[in-house]
TILUM-353085 format. One line per field, with one value per residue: z negated, x, y of N, C-alpha, C in turn. Coordinates in steps of 0.1 Angstrom, whole numbers. Layout:
BEGIN
n_up	Z|...
n_east	X|...
n_north	Y|...
ca_up	Z|...
ca_east	X|...
ca_north	Y|...
c_up	Z|...
c_east	X|...
c_north	Y|...
END
This chain:
BEGIN
n_up	-239|-223|-215|-200|-192|-182|-168|-146|-147|-137|-157|-157|-175|-194|-185|-185|-191|-180|-153|-143|-153|-163|-180|-194|-208|-223|-253|-289|-321|-320|-303|-266|-258|-242|-248|-276|-279|-261|-280|-305|-289|-283|-309|-317|-307|-273|-245|-219|-195|-174|-158|-144|-122|-117|-109|-101|-103|-102|-120|-145|-140|-142|-166|-185|-178|-187|-215|-226|-231|-215|-195|-173|-146|-122|-109|-84|-79|-52|-43|-68|-70|-63|-68|-93|-127|-122|-96|-97|-116|-101|-81|-99|-101|-87|-102|-131|-150|-151|-170|-198|-225|-225|-232|-229|-220|-224|-207|-220|-248|-287|-313|-348|-348|-364|-358|-336|-341|-356|-339|-318|-335|-340|-321|-291|-266|-271|-281|-294|-320|-340|-368|-390|-377|-362|-331|-303|-281|-255|-253|-248|-263|-277|-276|-294|-301|-317|-330|-303|-277|-255|-238|-220|-222|-220|-224|-244|-271|-305|-332|-330|-315|-312|-318|-293|-283|-257|-258|-253|-259|-238|-229|-205|-192|-195|-190|-160|-154|-157|-137|-112|-110|-107|-86|-66|-68|-56|-32|-21|-21|-46|-59|-77|-101|-134|-147|-172|-161|-145|-160|-180|-157|-158|-187|-197|-187|-197|-227|-249|-278|-306|-321|-354|-367|-387|-384|-374|-343|-308|-280|-258|-243|-240|-251|-276|-285|-287|-303|-324|-326|-327|-354|-367|-367|-377|-401|-408
n_east	-246|-276|-303|-338|-358|-390|-405|-420|-447|-480|-494|-521|-543|-537|-539|-547|-518|-498|-499|-478|-453|-435|-449|-435|-417|-432|-435|-432|-427|-410|-394|-386|-405|-387|-362|-365|-363|-337|-321|-325|-316|-287|-282|-284|-267|-268|-251|-257|-282|-309|-336|-363|-384|-413|-435|-423|-391|-366|-367|-367|-339|-324|-331|-322|-293|-285|-289|-279|-250|-246|-239|-263|-282|-306|-339|-362|-394|-414|-438|-453|-481|-497|-490|-486|-463|-450|-436|-420|-403|-395|-380|-359|-344|-319|-304|-297|-277|-268|-254|-258|-274|-305|-325|-360|-384|-417|-416|-436|-435|-435|-414|-403|-373|-356|-371|-362|-338|-336|-346|-330|-310|-320|-325|-326|-353|-372|-405|-420|-443|-472|-486|-503|-519|-550|-559|-558|-585|-574|-546|-521|-519|-504|-508|-499|-487|-473|-451|-440|-446|-474|-490|-497|-517|-539|-571|-570|-577|-585|-571|-549|-538|-524|-515|-496|-464|-448|-421|-391|-366|-344|-324|-298|-304|-334|-345|-339|-353|-381|-377|-374|-399|-412|-408|-421|-444|-445|-436|-459|-471|-487|-486|-503|-503|-497|-465|-467|-487|-470|-453|-473|-476|-449|-448|-441|-416|-404|-389|-403|-402|-422|-414|-417|-429|-438|-435|-437|-450|-462|-480|-482|-510|-532|-548|-555|-539|-513|-521|-519|-491|-477|-487|-476|-446|-444|-448|-426
n_north	2089|2093|2115|2115|2139|2144|2168|2181|2183|2203|2212|2220|2225|2243|2270|2304|2305|2290|2300|2317|2303|2273|2247|2235|2257|2271|2292|2277|2284|2302|2292|2278|2247|2233|2239|2232|2204|2200|2210|2192|2168|2169|2175|2154|2134|2132|2134|2139|2153|2149|2167|2166|2186|2204|2227|2262|2257|2268|2287|2271|2255|2281|2291|2271|2266|2294|2290|2268|2245|2223|2193|2191|2178|2182|2173|2176|2174|2179|2171|2175|2181|2165|2136|2119|2112|2088|2087|2112|2097|2079|2094|2103|2081|2077|2091|2084|2071|2038|2025|2036|2041|2050|2083|2088|2111|2132|2161|2178|2175|2180|2180|2173|2172|2152|2124|2119|2114|2092|2073|2071|2055|2028|1998|1983|1983|2007|2022|2051|2049|2058|2045|2058|2081|2087|2078|2103|2111|2115|2107|2081|2046|2022|1990|1965|1933|1905|1919|1931|1954|1953|1964|1997|2023|2047|2041|2020|1995|1984|1960|1957|1980|2010|2052|2063|2078|2096|2090|2073|2049|2033|2010|2003|1978|1971|1997|1999|1974|1984|2005|1994|1982|2005|2013|1993|1999|2026|2021|2007|2030|2038|2065|2083|2072|2061|2058|2040|2020|2009|1997|1981|1956|1943|1937|1915|1909|1931|1933|1955|1974|1983|2011|2022|2055|2079|2104|2140|2146|2152|2160|2188|2194|2211|2246|2238|2219|2234|2258|2235|2229|2251|2260|2242|2246|2269|2265|2247
ca_up	-242|-216|-216|-190|-194|-166|-171|-133|-148|-133|-171|-155|-189|-203|-175|-178|-197|-174|-141|-143|-158|-164|-198|-207|-209|-235|-266|-301|-330|-311|-290|-257|-260|-233|-260|-290|-270|-257|-293|-307|-283|-286|-320|-321|-298|-264|-240|-204|-191|-164|-160|-133|-123|-104|-104|-112|-106|-102|-137|-153|-139|-145|-180|-194|-173|-192|-227|-225|-224|-216|-181|-168|-134|-118|-101|-82|-71|-44|-47|-79|-76|-55|-74|-111|-127|-121|-86|-102|-120|-87|-77|-104|-103|-87|-109|-141|-151|-156|-180|-211|-232|-221|-242|-218|-229|-214|-209|-231|-262|-300|-328|-359|-350|-372|-353|-324|-343|-363|-326|-316|-345|-335|-314|-280|-261|-284|-279|-305|-326|-352|-373|-394|-373|-354|-322|-297|-267|-242|-252|-250|-274|-277|-278|-296|-302|-322|-325|-290|-271|-242|-227|-228|-218|-226|-229|-250|-286|-310|-344|-328|-305|-320|-312|-290|-275|-246|-264|-251|-263|-234|-227|-196|-182|-197|-177|-148|-151|-155|-125|-101|-109|-102|-69|-65|-65|-49|-20|-17|-21|-54|-68|-84|-113|-145|-151|-177|-157|-139|-175|-180|-147|-158|-196|-199|-185|-204|-238|-259|-288|-311|-330|-360|-373|-390|-382|-363|-328|-301|-267|-258|-232|-241|-261|-287|-292|-284|-316|-334|-327|-336|-369|-376|-368|-383|-421|-410
ca_east	-261|-289|-321|-345|-370|-401|-411|-427|-462|-484|-499|-534|-552|-527|-539|-535|-507|-493|-499|-465|-441|-436|-452|-422|-407|-437|-426|-438|-423|-400|-384|-395|-405|-381|-350|-367|-363|-326|-314|-327|-311|-276|-277|-277|-253|-272|-242|-257|-294|-315|-350|-372|-392|-421|-438|-408|-382|-357|-367|-363|-323|-318|-333|-311|-277|-283|-290|-273|-240|-244|-242|-277|-290|-320|-343|-375|-406|-423|-453|-457|-497|-504|-481|-482|-450|-442|-434|-411|-394|-388|-368|-349|-336|-306|-294|-297|-265|-271|-245|-263|-289|-314|-339|-369|-393|-420|-411|-444|-439|-426|-412|-393|-361|-350|-378|-353|-322|-346|-352|-318|-305|-331|-318|-333|-360|-381|-412|-427|-456|-473|-496|-510|-530|-558|-547|-566|-591|-569|-533|-518|-520|-499|-514|-488|-487|-463|-437|-438|-455|-478|-498|-498|-527|-552|-582|-570|-584|-586|-566|-531|-539|-517|-508|-479|-458|-440|-409|-386|-353|-343|-311|-292|-312|-344|-349|-338|-364|-388|-374|-377|-415|-420|-404|-429|-455|-440|-433|-472|-481|-496|-481|-512|-505|-486|-454|-470|-493|-456|-447|-480|-475|-439|-442|-437|-405|-397|-391|-404|-407|-428|-406|-428|-425|-447|-428|-443|-444|-470|-480|-490|-515|-542|-548|-555|-525|-505|-519|-515|-480|-470|-486|-468|-437|-442|-446|-414
ca_north	2086|2102|2114|2119|2149|2149|2182|2182|2185|2214|2223|2230|2226|2252|2278|2310|2305|2284|2307|2319|2297|2259|2245|2231|2274|2279|2292|2271|2286|2308|2285|2273|2237|2224|2242|2223|2191|2200|2212|2179|2158|2174|2174|2137|2129|2132|2144|2139|2154|2145|2171|2168|2199|2207|2240|2270|2249|2278|2296|2261|2256|2291|2289|2259|2272|2304|2293|2253|2241|2207|2187|2189|2175|2185|2167|2183|2169|2184|2169|2175|2185|2155|2128|2114|2114|2072|2091|2112|2086|2069|2104|2107|2069|2072|2100|2076|2058|2024|2021|2038|2041|2059|2084|2092|2115|2140|2179|2189|2167|2183|2169|2169|2168|2135|2116|2118|2103|2079|2063|2066|2048|2018|1990|1977|1987|2014|2036|2056|2045|2062|2036|2060|2085|2082|2079|2112|2100|2118|2104|2069|2042|2009|1974|1956|1921|1895|1933|1935|1959|1943|1978|2011|2029|2056|2034|2004|1994|1974|1962|1963|1992|2023|2061|2060|2089|2095|2088|2058|2044|2024|2000|2000|1972|1973|2007|1992|1967|1997|2012|1979|1977|2015|2010|1985|2008|2037|2018|2004|2044|2043|2073|2083|2061|2059|2050|2030|2012|1996|1990|1970|1951|1938|1937|1899|1908|1936|1933|1965|1965|1996|2020|2030|2067|2090|2122|2149|2142|2154|2163|2198|2195|2223|2254|2234|2216|2242|2260|2227|2229|2265|2260|2232|2247|2278|2261|2243
c_up	-234|-221|-203|-191|-181|-175|-156|-133|-145|-146|-165|-169|-196|-195|-184|-179|-189|-156|-137|-146|-160|-175|-205|-210|-216|-248|-278|-311|-328|-303|-279|-263|-249|-248|-272|-287|-271|-269|-301|-299|-286|-296|-328|-310|-281|-257|-224|-202|-179|-168|-148|-137|-112|-98|-111|-114|-108|-120|-145|-152|-145|-160|-189|-187|-184|-210|-233|-224|-225|-202|-180|-154|-132|-106|-95|-76|-65|-45|-58|-83|-71|-60|-89|-113|-126|-103|-86|-110|-110|-79|-84|-106|-101|-97|-123|-142|-158|-161|-194|-215|-230|-230|-231|-223|-216|-218|-217|-246|-272|-308|-335|-354|-350|-366|-340|-327|-352|-350|-322|-323|-341|-325|-301|-270|-270|-275|-289|-309|-338|-357|-383|-391|-359|-342|-310|-284|-257|-240|-252|-259|-267|-283|-280|-303|-307|-322|-314|-284|-254|-232|-233|-215|-224|-233|-233|-267|-289|-322|-343|-319|-318|-310|-304|-279|-265|-251|-261|-252|-250|-230|-213|-186|-184|-187|-165|-142|-148|-139|-113|-100|-105|-87|-62|-57|-56|-32|-13|-19|-36|-59|-75|-97|-123|-144|-159|-173|-148|-153|-176|-169|-158|-175|-204|-197|-195|-218|-250|-267|-297|-325|-342|-367|-375|-385|-372|-348|-319|-290|-267|-245|-232|-251|-271|-293|-294|-296|-324|-337|-333|-350|-378|-381|-376|-397|-420|-413
c_east	-264|-296|-323|-356|-376|-408|-418|-440|-465|-490|-511|-544|-548|-530|-549|-521|-497|-493|-485|-451|-446|-443|-440|-411|-422|-433|-438|-428|-408|-392|-388|-394|-395|-365|-352|-357|-346|-317|-313|-319|-294|-271|-273|-272|-259|-259|-250|-277|-300|-330|-351|-384|-402|-424|-428|-399|-366|-355|-364|-345|-318|-317|-323|-299|-273|-282|-283|-262|-237|-248|-258|-277|-300|-328|-359|-382|-414|-434|-456|-474|-498|-502|-484|-469|-443|-440|-419|-399|-385|-380|-356|-339|-322|-294|-292|-280|-271|-261|-243|-273|-298|-328|-348|-381|-402|-417|-423|-447|-428|-426|-404|-379|-355|-359|-368|-338|-328|-348|-337|-309|-312|-321|-330|-338|-371|-390|-420|-440|-459|-489|-508|-520|-540|-556|-563|-573|-579|-551|-532|-518|-511|-506|-504|-492|-474|-453|-438|-451|-459|-483|-496|-503|-536|-562|-578|-571|-580|-574|-551|-528|-531|-518|-498|-475|-449|-426|-401|-372|-351|-327|-312|-304|-327|-351|-347|-346|-379|-390|-378|-391|-418|-416|-412|-438|-453|-442|-446|-480|-486|-489|-487|-513|-498|-479|-463|-479|-485|-453|-456|-475|-463|-437|-442|-423|-394|-402|-389|-412|-415|-414|-418|-421|-440|-445|-436|-440|-459|-471|-487|-496|-528|-542|-546|-548|-516|-506|-519|-502|-469|-475|-481|-451|-432|-445|-432|-402
c_north	2099|2107|2126|2127|2148|2156|2186|2185|2200|2224|2226|2232|2237|2269|2289|2312|2299|2288|2314|2316|2281|2252|2242|2245|2278|2277|2285|2276|2293|2307|2280|2256|2228|2228|2236|2211|2191|2204|2201|2169|2159|2173|2158|2129|2127|2137|2146|2139|2154|2155|2172|2180|2194|2217|2249|2262|2258|2284|2284|2256|2270|2289|2277|2263|2282|2301|2279|2251|2229|2202|2186|2185|2178|2179|2173|2176|2176|2184|2164|2172|2172|2140|2128|2114|2101|2081|2103|2108|2081|2080|2103|2093|2067|2083|2095|2071|2048|2017|2027|2040|2052|2066|2093|2096|2125|2156|2187|2179|2175|2176|2174|2163|2150|2125|2111|2112|2092|2069|2064|2056|2033|2010|1981|1986|1994|2021|2036|2056|2052|2058|2047|2076|2081|2088|2090|2106|2104|2115|2090|2063|2026|2000|1965|1946|1908|1910|1933|1944|1957|1954|1991|2019|2040|2047|2018|2009|1984|1971|1964|1977|2007|2038|2061|2073|2088|2097|2076|2061|2032|2017|2000|1990|1969|1989|2004|1984|1973|2004|2004|1979|1995|2015|2005|1991|2020|2033|2010|2020|2046|2053|2084|2078|2066|2050|2038|2021|2003|1988|1976|1956|1941|1935|1925|1897|1920|1936|1946|1966|1985|2000|2028|2044|2071|2102|2125|2148|2141|2157|2178|2198|2207|2234|2248|2232|2226|2250|2256|2230|2240|2266|2251|2239|2263|2279|2254|2250
END
């Protein structure tokens, strides 16, 4: 089983904390965000990791190699400041095994480790959905129809719209179908778009189902997010 961690964002909303380090290496409860992710992944059977980088790529690589003993490949996006992570995913496509289940997640995501375990025990293509919280305005929502995710974007609403974390479980075929659509976007120079825009275009061909889980899981985009995450892990 493999994981693809998208850690190439600049973290501009967290400045000045990200002036001298990438967002993934900010500390939450005595561990960096990335360390928490890698510990959870290896604990649940992930044996191979691809990590994408943007600012401070050498810092990320040296940190991971110093602390974690697992096969890790690094893919740098030199255009991280002018592209969205759809382009980062496209750069990483050749390093992703076509025969394994892939856990895909953003590098600023923090979660209760049990959340990953439950997701990996699921079948098929899944994305984490929490129906019990009010979706934050800045975060993705999943539009679910007949137990199938048909759209993922920030500005979606309605009775079938729920908070959606960028934490996916993909079969080899499912991820390949999404990557094929991403390839089309990049070739059309649509590199400033979300990768979810490519999914939305192909959602009739990719069966992505919601994985409902009310466990703690959130993205860290702002100082307020960071404080909330630190408060959670100080209690756990």
